[in-house]
C-alpha positions, 0 to 999 in steps of 0.5 A: 299813068297819065291823067286821062288813062287814070280818069278812064280807069276809075270809071272802068265799069262803063265798059262792062259789056266789052271783053277788052278795052284799049286806049291808043294814039296821042292821048298816051304820050301827050298831056294835051291831045286833040282827042281820045282814041279807044278800041272796044272789043266784044265777043258777039254783036248785039244791038245794045253795043252801039248804044253803049258805044254812044253812052261811053262817048258822051260820058267820057267826052263830058268827063275829059272835055275832049272828043272821043273816037271809038273803034269797035271790033269783034274778038274775031276781027281784032285777031284778023286785023292785028289792030294793035300791031299797027299801033307800034306799041303805042297803046295801053290795055285798060281792061 
């Protein structure tokens, strides 16, 4: 497990409102990525999700000293878009 994945996993509680969390992109295999790409999956949309997304981005940005790029999808959108299939297996499920 790389340092970035480990640091996020140690703070997994910040994702409590989300049902699934994935990290993908260059931060998986690169020790010096330009940013951190996260996919957050939720069951039902609530206004608080946007606030939580912003809080996570700020917290992880400070912790990892990198820009955080977050994609949020509902469980239905996640299934319909087949998001992970487009990543060529370059992702890690964190939650």
